[in-house]
N, C-alpha and C positions, 0 to 999 in steps of 0.2 A: 278216320283215314285221310281226311283232307286238311289236317292242320299243317301249319308251316312253322314247325318248331325249329328254332335256331340250333344248329348242331355244333357250332364252334365259335369262339371269340374271333371276330374278323381280324383283330390285330395279330392273332396267332397264325392267320392265313395270309398275311401280307396286305391287308387293307386297313386303312386308317378310319376308325369309327367316327371321328369328328368330321372327316371329309365325306364319308358315306351319309352322314346326317344332313348334308346339303340337298340330298335327293328329295326328301319329303317336302320342305318348304317350296321347292321349285314347282313340284306338281300340285301342291295344295293351292298355289297361285292360280292354276288352271281351274280349280274349283271355285275360288273366291269370285271370279268374274264369270262363272258359269260356262266356260268353254268346254269343260268336261263335267260329267255328273259325279264320277268317282274313278279311282284307280287303285291298282295293286302292282307291286314289283317284287321280284326275287333276284338275289345275287348269290351264286354258289361258286366255290373254288375247290378244286380237287374232289368234286362230287359231293361236297358238304355245304349245306345251306348256312351262309354266314350273315346274311342280312335279308330282311323282308319288311316292307311297310306298306301302308295303304292310307286312303283318305276318301271322304265323300260318301256317296250313296250308290248302291247297286240299283235302287229305284228311288229317285229323289222325290217324286210326287207322292210316294207312299211312306216317305221318311224311313226307308230301310237302308242301313249303312252297308258299305262293303265289308265283308268278312273274309277270313282266310278260305272258307269253303264256298265262296260265291262261284256260281257256274256261269261261264262266259261263252258266247258264240265266237268260236275261233276262226270261222270261215277258212281262208286259204292256208292257215297253219295246219289244216288237214292235209295239204299237198305233201309235205315231207313224210308224214305218217304213211300215206299211200305209196310214196316212192320207196320207202323202206320195205313195205309189203311186196312191191314189185321185185325188188332185188333179192328178197328171200326166195322167190320162185326162180330167179336167175341162178342163184346158188344151187338150186335143185336140178338145173339143166333143162328147164322147161322152154327156154328160148335163148337166143344169142342177141346181144345188144344191137348187132348189125342186121338182124332179121327184118324183112319187109313185113310191115303190119298188115298188108293186104292178104297175107296167108290166113288171117283170122277175121279181118273186117272186110267184107265184100266191097263196100263202097270205096275202099282204098286200093283195090286191085289195079285200077287205072285212074289215078287221081288227076284232076284238072286244076290248073293254076290260073288265077285271074290275070287277064292281060289288058282289059279295057271295058268300055261300055258302061252300063248302069246296073244297079241291083236288080231291076226288073228284066234287063236284057244284057246279061254279062257276056263278055267275050273271054274265052279261055284257050289255053294251050296245054298240051300234055305235060305232065311232070317228067323231067328228065332224070330224076332220082326218086326212088321209092321213099315213102314215109317209113323210117326205120324206128325201132323201139327207142333207141337213144335220142331220136328227135323229139319224141313225146316227153321223155324225162327232162330234156334240156330246153323245152319250149322253142324248138327250132323246126316244128312240124309244118308250119304254115297255117295251122288252125288259128281260130281267134275267139273272141267273146262278143256277143251281141251288144253288151253294154259299153263297148269302147267308143262307138260313134266316131271312128277314125278312118274307116275304109268301107267301100261298098259291100264287101263280104260280111262285115258286121251287120249291115242292114239286111242282108239275105238271111242271116241267123234270126234277126228280129221278125222278119216276115214269116219265118217258120215257127215263131212262138218262143224264141230263146233270147230273152233280154237278161234281166237279173233273176235267173231261175230257169225252170224247165217248161216246155210246151205242155199245155193241158192234154191229158190222155196218153202221153208218151211214157214208155218205160225206158230203162237205161239203154237197151239194145236199139230201140227206135231213135232215141236222142243221138246216139253215136252215129247211126245211119244218116240222120238229118244233117249233122255237122259235116261228116266226112264226104257226103255227096254234094256239098257246097264247094265252090271254088276255094282253093288254098290262096292265102294272101301272097305267098311267095313260093319259089321253088324250095322243096324240103332241104333243110340244112344251109340255106343261103341267108337267113335272117333269124331274128329272135322276136317273138311276139307272145305276150302273155295270153293264155288261151285255155280252152277246154281240154287240152292234151291230157291232163291228169285224170279227168273224168273218163276219157277213152281208156286210160290205163286201168281204171276200175273195172271196166267191161272186160279187158284182157285178163285181169286177175280171175274173173269168173270163168273164162274159157280155159285158161291154163290150169286152174285148180279144181274145176268141177264143183265149186261152192259158190253161193251168192257172195258178192263182194262184202256185204256187211257181216256175214258169218265168218268169212276168212279173216277179216280185220279183227273181229272179236276173239276168235279162236287162236289166232297166231300172233297178234300184236298187243291189243288192249288188255286182254285177259292175262297173258303171261307177264306183262309189265305191271299188273296191279292197278291199271288206270280205271278205277271203279266208277268215276264220275264222267267218263268220256263216252259219249254215245251220240246217236244220230238225232236225239231229241232229249228234252228234260222230262222225266216222268212226273206224274202229278205229285207224288210224295216228296219231290224235290223242288216244286215250283217256288216255294218261299225263298230258295237260294238262288234262283235264276235272275240275272241282271236284266234290267230294261234296256232296250236299244234306243239310241238317240241319234239325231241328225242336227247339224249346225245351221244357224240362221242369224245373220247380223251379229256375230260374236257370241251368241247365246247357243244353248243346246236344248232340244225339245224331244220328248218321247215319240217314237215311231211305233205305236202300239200295234198297228195292223201287221207290219212285217215282223214285229217281235213275237207275235203269237205263233209264228211258224215253228218256233223251237219248242213248243209245248205238246206236239203230237208227232207220231212217226211220219217221216217223209214218204212221198210216193216213190221218189227215186233217191237212192243213196249215192251221192256224188263224191267221187274221190278228190275233187278239186276244192271242196268247200263245205262239207256237210256237218261237221262235228261241233258239239258243245263239249266243254272241258273245264276243269278247275286248275288253278295255278299249281297245286300239289301234283295232279296227274301229269301236267305238261312238264313239270320239273323232272319227273321220273323219265319221261321220254328224252329230255335234253341230257340227263345224266347218262342214259344208255348211249347216246351219241358221243358224249365226251369220253366215255370209257371204251370207245372203239366197237360198239355194237352189242355190248353185254351189260346186264344189270342184275345184281343179286343172284348170280348163277344162271341167269337166263340169257342165252345168246341168240339174238335175232339175225345178225349178219356178221361176217368176219371183219376184222379190222381192215384187211386189204380191200374189201368191197366198199367199206365206208370211205377209205382214202380215195378210191376211184370216184365215188359220188361227190366228194367235196373238193375235187380239182376242177379247174376251169375247162369246160368243154367247148367253148366258142372257138371257131377256127382261127388259127394263127395266134392263139392266146390273147386276143384283143379283149377290151372291156365292152360294156353294153353301150357306151357312148358311140363307139365305132360300129356296133353291130345290130343294135336294136332298132326295130321299126318304131313309128310314133304310136306307142301303145302305153296303156296304164301299167304301172309297176308299184310294188310296195317299197322300192328302194331308190336311192340316188344312184344314177348310172356311173358317175365318174369313178374310175379305179375299181369297178366291181365287175366280176365275171359271173358266169353261171355254170353250175355243175349238173348233176343228175338229181334234181329236186331241191337244190339250195342255191342261193346267191353266195358268191365267194369273194372276199376282199383280195384284190390283186396288188393294189398300190395305195397304201395309206396316205401318202403325200398327195397323190392325185385326188383321193377322196376327201382330203382335208379333214381327217379325223384321227383320233388316237387308237383306233381299233387295229389289232394286229393283222398282218397279212396272213391269209389262210383261215380267217374267221368265216364261218358259214352261218346262214340265217334265212329267215323269211318272216312274213307278217300276215295279218288278216284284215279283211275289209272294214272291220269295226275298230281299227286302230290298235289291235293287239300286235305284239312283236316278240321275237326271241332271237338270240344268237348264241353260238357256241364258239369259243376261242381256245383252240387246242394249245397255242403257244403260251397263254397265260393260265391254262387249266380252269377256264372260267365259263359259266353259263349264266345268262341273264334272260328274264322273262318280264314282259309288261302287259297288263290287262286293263282295258277299259271297254266302252261300248259306244263309240262314236263312228258313225258311217257317213262319208267314206273315210278310209285311211288317207293320210297325206294332208288332211285338213290343217294339222299343226305338225311341227317338226319334232314329234314326240320321241322318235327313235334316236335321232341325233342328239337331242337334249340328254337322253338317258345315257347314251354312249359317253358323252363328254363327262357326265357326273360320275359314272362308274369308274372310268379309267383314271380320272384325276385322283381317285381314292386309293389306287394301287401304289404301295410303297415298297414292295418286294417282288 
């Protein structure tokens, strides 16, 4: 089920095979000097896999090579999956995108916004605008992450036990209360800040659907799409396929075994912002569904109109993230890039200084995984490795450059 069988000659799909062949030596050079342990990439056009290659090791220290069915920690590539799940419930009339989230989350009935002071003695003012559902989807809620280390509210999250993970003893409802009872970084809708917003959406899915978040995702998204290797952890019978997690140091990369073990057992909290492991085959099915306007193999998750709404820029005034984002971590370069409902969106290729088509939507994960969907070129691309944090190397831009130069039609 997890093989990556090429379905068409790339030359028949408007890609030059000799030019595509430039991708492998480029990323193998990352292996030669140990910047990466291993990698795998896929390129599809028209929903058909036309190229895939790989190199190196899923576990270098155990001499286990990357295989087509390697299982990867996709971290924040969970966010688009959760966002699709949210919009499935939107299409059922469970909420309006303008709804005040305080209807369902008590801690957001009267949100407070940071105005000064310190993490231990914050000064706040009332929010002048509710936190709305669309603010969560577009990362404009004013929530944050403890691991940012950029704002006093980040420190408040850490004081409550939320750094790179969840506080001991908390369930999802408690975690959402802890975040939402902290000061917002800015007035809702007035800025963009990468945050726990999508984890809050996971809790809202539970409230709206009457199911646990993990059950809803399995029953309504992962199962129907046939994503058989996508789960909240890697079960023991698949451990031999699970990649090791690595961290960089002085140009080298080293295994992070303690954190890596987290993917081998069920999590205490199922986080909509970053909890899944997956295979390249499974995520290719998700990307193909997106490319085809919300449908795959007779299974429709959302309408094409809903997906078109999700993949438009929702930043006020149609500005890009350079103009609108706060000083926070992101998986992308800000220039010429906007943000929709769960995805980054290319607004201006010239400003981004890239070959990527305007309208391309994308996201990535903390361990340097990435994907994008380009409707104009009928293209989907996925990249998988396990180096934490993302942004250590310009992997995504490297791959964009090498894929688009291979397009000849």
